[in-house]
C-alpha positions in Angstrom: 0.0 0.2 -0.2 2.4 2.5 0.7 4.4 2.0 -2.6 1.0 2.4 -4.0 0.3 5.0 -2.5 3.8 6.7 -3.1 3.0 6.5 -7.1 -0.3 7.8 -6.7 1.9 11.2 -4.9 4.7 10.9 -7.7 1.8 11.2 -10.3 0.3 14.0 -9.1 3.8 16.0 -9.8 3.9 14.5 -13.1 0.4 15.1 -14.0 0.8 19.1 -12.9 3.1 19.5 -15.6 0.3 18.1 -18.3 -1.6 20.3 -16.7 -0.1 23.2 -16.6 0.2 22.6 -20.9 -3.1 21.0 -21.0 -4.1 24.5 -19.6 -3.0 26.1 -22.4 -4.8 24.1 -25.2 -7.8 24.5 -23.1 -7.2 28.7 -23.3 -6.4 28.6 -27.1 -9.6 26.4 -28.1 -11.8 28.2 -25.8 -10.6 31.8 -27.3 -10.0 30.8 -31.1 -11.5 27.1 -31.7 -7.9 26.0 -32.6 -6.3 23.3 -31.2 -2.8 24.0 -31.6 -0.5 21.6 -32.1 3.1 23.3 -32.0 1.9 24.4 -28.3 4.9 22.0 -27.2 7.6 23.4 -29.8 6.7 26.8 -28.7 7.8 25.4 -24.7 10.7 24.1 -26.2 11.8 27.7 -27.4 10.7 29.3 -24.4 13.1 27.0 -22.5 16.1 27.8 -24.4 15.6 31.2 -24.4 15.6 30.8 -20.4 18.6 28.8 -21.0 20.4 31.0 -23.3 19.9 33.7 -20.5 21.3 31.7 -18.0 24.4 31.2 -20.4 24.9 35.1 -20.5 24.8 35.7 -17.0 21.8 35.9 -15.9 20.2 34.6 -12.7 17.7 32.0 -13.3 14.9 33.8 -11.4 15.2 36.7 -14.3 15.9 34.2 -17.2 12.6 32.7 -15.9 11.0 36.4 -16.3 12.5 36.7 -19.8 11.6 33.4 -21.1 8.0 34.0 -19.8 7.8 37.6 -21.1 9.4 36.6 -24.3 6.9 33.9 -24.9 3.9 36.4 -24.8 4.8 38.1 -27.4 6.1 35.0 -29.2 2.4 33.7 -29.0 0.9 37.4 -30.2 2.8 37.4 -33.4 2.1 33.6 -33.9 -1.3 34.4 -34.0 -1.6 37.6 -35.9 1.3 36.3 -38.9 0.5 32.8 -39.1 -3.0 32.1 -37.7 -5.0 34.8 -38.5 -4.9 35.0 -42.2 -6.4 31.3 -41.9 -8.8 31.5 -38.5 -11.7 31.8 -40.9 -10.6 29.2 -43.3 -11.5 25.5 -42.8 -10.6 23.2 -40.2 -8.2 21.4 -42.3 -6.4 24.1 -43.4 -6.1 25.5 -40.0 -4.8 22.0 -38.4 -2.0 22.2 -41.2 -0.9 25.6 -40.6 -0.8 24.5 -36.4 1.3 21.1 -38.0 3.5 23.3 -39.8 4.1 25.8 -36.7 4.8 22.6 -35.3 7.7 21.8 -37.6 9.4 25.7 -38.2 9.6 25.7 -33.7 11.2 22.6 -34.0 13.3 23.2 -36.5 14.0 27.4 -35.3 15.5 25.4 -32.2 17.5 23.1 -33.7 19.1 25.8 -36.1 20.0 28.3 -33.5 21.1 26.1 -30.6 21.9 23.1 -32.4 20.8 19.2 -30.7 22.9 18.6 -28.5 20.7 18.4 -24.5 21.4 21.0 -22.5 21.2 21.6 -18.3 18.6 23.9 -17.2 18.5 24.0 -13.4 15.4 23.6 -11.0 13.7 26.8 -9.6 12.9 24.5 -6.9 15.6 23.2 -4.7 16.7 19.2 -4.4 15.4 18.1 -0.7 12.5 15.7 0.1 10.2 16.2 3.0 9.2 12.9 4.8 5.9 12.7 5.7 5.8 9.3 8.3 7.2 6.3 5.4 6.4 9.0 2.5 9.2 11.2 0.9 8.1 14.5 -1.2 10.5 16.4 -3.0 10.3 20.5 -2.7 9.9 20.0 -6.6 6.9 18.3 -6.5 5.0 20.6 -4.3 6.6 23.5 -5.9 5.4 22.2 -8.9 1.5 21.9 -7.8 1.9 25.3 -6.1 2.7 26.5 -9.2 -0.7 24.9 -11.3 -2.7 26.1 -8.0 -1.5 29.7 -8.5 -2.2 29.3 -12.6 -5.6 28.0 -12.1 -6.4 31.0 -9.4 -5.1 33.6 -12.1 -6.7 32.2 -14.8 -10.2 32.4 -12.3 -9.6 35.5 -11.5 -9.1 37.0 -15.0 -11.9 35.4 -16.7 -14.4 35.6 -13.8 -13.2 39.3 -12.6 -11.5 41.4 -14.8 -12.9 43.2 -17.5 -10.1 41.7 -20.2 -10.8 38.2 -18.9 -14.7 39.1 -19.8 -13.7 40.7 -23.0 -12.0 37.6 -23.8 -15.1 35.1 -23.2 -17.0 37.6 -25.1 -14.7 37.6 -28.1 -14.2 33.9 -28.1 -18.4 33.1 -27.6 -19.6 35.5 -30.6 -16.6 37.5 -32.7 -19.4 39.3 -34.5 -21.3 40.4 -31.2 -18.2 41.3 -29.6 -16.9 43.4 -32.6 -20.4 45.5 -32.8 -20.0 46.7 -28.9 -16.3 47.5 -29.3 -14.5 44.7 -27.9 -11.3 44.5 -30.2 -11.4 41.0 -31.6 -8.2 40.6 -33.5 -6.8 42.5 -30.0 -8.3 39.7 -27.8 -7.2 36.5 -30.0 -3.2 37.9 -30.0 -3.5 38.5 -26.3 -5.2 34.5 -25.8 -2.5 33.0 -28.1 0.3 35.1 -25.5 -1.2 34.0 -22.5 -1.4 30.9 -24.0 2.3 30.4 -25.0 3.3 31.9 -21.1 1.3 28.7 -20.0 3.5 26.8 -22.2 6.3 28.8 -21.0 5.8 27.5 -17.2 5.3 23.6 -18.2 8.1 23.8 -20.4 10.6 25.2 -17.6 9.2 22.8 -15.0 10.0 19.8 -17.7 13.4 20.8 -18.8 15.5 20.4 -15.4 13.7 17.1 -15.5 14.8 16.1 -19.4 17.1 18.3 -20.1 16.9 20.7 -23.0 16.9 19.7 -27.0 14.4 20.1 -29.9 12.2 17.1 -29.0 12.2 17.9 -25.3 8.7 18.2 -25.8 7.5 15.7 -27.9 6.1 12.7 -24.9 4.6 15.8 -22.8 2.4 17.2 -25.8 1.0 14.4 -25.6 0.3 13.4 -22.2 -1.3 17.5 -22.4 -3.3 16.8 -25.1 -4.4 13.6 -23.6 -5.4 15.5 -20.4 -6.8 18.2 -22.1 -9.4 16.1 -23.8 -9.9 13.4 -20.7 -11.0 16.5 -18.9 -12.8 18.3 -21.8 -11.3 21.2 -23.7 -13.5 23.7 -23.1 -12.9 23.1 -19.1 -10.1 24.6 -17.4 -11.1 22.5 -14.7 -11.4 19.8 -16.2 -7.6 20.1 -18.1 -6.0 20.0 -13.8 -8.8 16.9 -13.6 -7.7 15.7 -16.9 -4.0 16.0 -15.8 -3.7 14.4 -12.4 -6.1 10.9 -14.2 -2.7 11.2 -16.7 0.3 11.4 -14.3 -1.2 9.3 -12.3 -2.0 6.2 -14.5 1.2 6.7 -16.2 3.2 6.4 -13.0 0.9 3.6 -11.8 1.2 1.9 -15.1 5.2 2.6 -15.0 5.6 0.7 -12.0 3.0 -2.6 -12.0 3.6 -2.7 -16.1 6.8 -2.4 -16.1 7.1 -5.0 -19.2 5.3 -2.0 -21.8 8.6 -0.4 -21.8 9.9 3.6 -21.8 8.0 3.4 -25.7 5.0 1.7 -25.1 4.0 3.3 -22.3 3.0 6.4 -24.4 -0.1 4.0 -25.5 -1.6 5.2 -22.4 -3.1 8.7 -23.0 -4.4 7.2 -26.3 -6.2 4.4 -24.6 -7.7 7.1 -22.3 -8.5 9.6 -24.7 -10.4 6.6 -26.9 -11.9 5.5 -23.6 -13.5 9.3 -22.8 -14.6 10.0 -25.7 -16.4 6.9 -26.4 -18.4 7.3 -23.2 -18.7 11.2 -23.0 -17.2 12.8 -26.2 -17.4 16.6 -24.7 -14.8 15.0 -21.9 -15.4 15.0 -18.1 -15.9 18.7 -17.7 -16.5 19.5 -20.9 -20.0 21.7 -22.2 -22.4 20.0 -24.9 -22.7 22.6 -27.6 -26.4 22.4 -28.7 -27.3 23.7 -32.6 -30.7 23.9 -33.6 -31.1 23.0 -37.6 
């Protein structure tokens, strides 16, 4: 039982990372109705920016701040330059554009920083707390605290501020939002920028664990998509719960199904997606859209 509970604790830490990137996917989907397949590669660029700042002598804390600010503007520019011209096109065109962005950001990382693995220090100290017979790392607690702060900040933004209400209005009905004076394009750009910031946070949490390389987020984005889809692509709460479900499931499968190996562990989130979509296509917390015909 102790081993089982320890795996659950470890899974919650991993799930918090998946949830942070899953929140970015949900944010973009809710504001622009687009599933951004390049979200993980954008997070990788953010991690590289932080590494570069540290290499230039900037303290890690300030390097993280710079990476987050850069990510905000990169996300906004990506929408304005690449996504806005095709936003009203068919879904296949938009998917192709985001897949193209995936390849572009991946190539940009490799061409700029090379393909060697580069270490980045964790913002959390390498310490552990012992609670009874359980060991909990400061990094795990810090990761969960970051997720709680992000979730609380998003709630306050969208429920308590004029900017959040404008973002919700633009996402709900762009034509009506324009009629009441809401700058639709600016809201969409801000939505992409905020999603890039959330992705950057996820990338900065992942980088100290796996080291940085252009394919760093390759598997993480799959788990994040699983978290978002399982919880519901329209639900921020669902992304958090979905992240916990995926993280705990992955931790338990690695502990009790070691014969799967590292390569086959990726099947778990895919099976979760299929299972949830069969039972509840909109996700555990997703909303059903009613269309009158």
